[in-house]
N, C-alpha and C positions, 0 to 999 in steps of 0.2 A: 444426469446433472445438466448437460447441455440442453436437453429437451425442456427441462424445467425453466431454464433461463430464457429460452426462446418463447415459452408460453407465458412468461410473467408479463403483467401489464404495467409494472412500475419501472421496468428497464427500457431505456431508449437507446438505440444504436445510433451513434453519430460518428462522423469522420472528420478528422482535422482538415482544415482548408489551407492553412499556411504551410505549403510544401517546402518553402525556403527554410523555415524554421525546423521542420522535420529533417531536412537534409543536413542542416547545420548540426543538429543534435546527434544525428547518426554518426558523426565523426567521433563521438564520445560514448554513445550508448546504443543499445539495440533498437530495432525498428518499433517494437511494441511500446517500449518506454518513451521513445521520441514522439510517437503518435499520441500517447496518453498525456504527456507533458504539454505538447502543443495544443491539444484539445482543452485541457484544463486552463491554459492561458487564454484561449479564445473565448471560453464561456465564463471567464472570471470566477472559476471555482474557488470556494473558500478553503478547501483542502484537497490534496491529492493523495490517494492511497498508493504508496510505493515503498518497496522494501530494499531494493538494490542500492548499494552505497553510491555508485556513480550516477544513477538515475535520481536519487534524492538530492545530490549535490547540483546536478543540472537544473532540477526544478527550483531549488533554492536560489540558484543564480538568476533565475527569471523572476524572483520575488514570490514564488508560490509557497504556501504553507504545506508541509507534508506530514503524513503520519503513516505508520506501518501497521502490519497485522498485530504486533504486540501493543501498540497504542490503542488499537481497536479493542483488544482484550481488556486492557486496563479500563477503558471507558465503559465497556459492558459490565465489568465487575462493579464499578462505581455506581452504575445505574441499576444494579441488582438483577441484571439480565443473565448473569452467570454467577456461580458461587465461588469458583476458584479458577485462576489462570494456569496454575501448575499442570494439571492433567492435560489441558489443551496444548500448552507449550510442548509437553512431553510427546504428545501425539503428533504434533507438527514436525518435531525432530525425527521421531522414529518412523512415521508413516509417509511424510511428505518431503523428507530430506531437507527440511527447513534448517538453515544454518544460523546458529546463534552462539556468540561467544559465551564462555562460562561467566565472565564478568557481567555481561548484559543480562543473562539469564538470572543471575543473583540479584541484580538491580531491579529487574521487573518484579521478582518475588518480594523484594523489600518494599517497593512502592505499593504492591498489592496487599501488603501485610500478611504474607504467607510464609 
């Protein structure tokens, strides 16, 4: 998987420049989230893909729009790129230890009409 990412031509590796913001965010969240949020802010990203609750809140506090894996699944279903979100969510939970509350799980299925 890592080799495929490194060989892709559409992925660009960039590093956050504003280390003061990274350091400030590090008091609330981990380094990876702090770097991602700072970079998203620097490049004026339209959305940031992030799932952790504290990271999402930190990004929103900076005025960034966030979406998570489940939002991506709903968008993929809406665009007919996938036929169902349920088996993918189930795989995320069972194989990737993705945490999702029962309430959110049910809400996603409801929005997806499943």
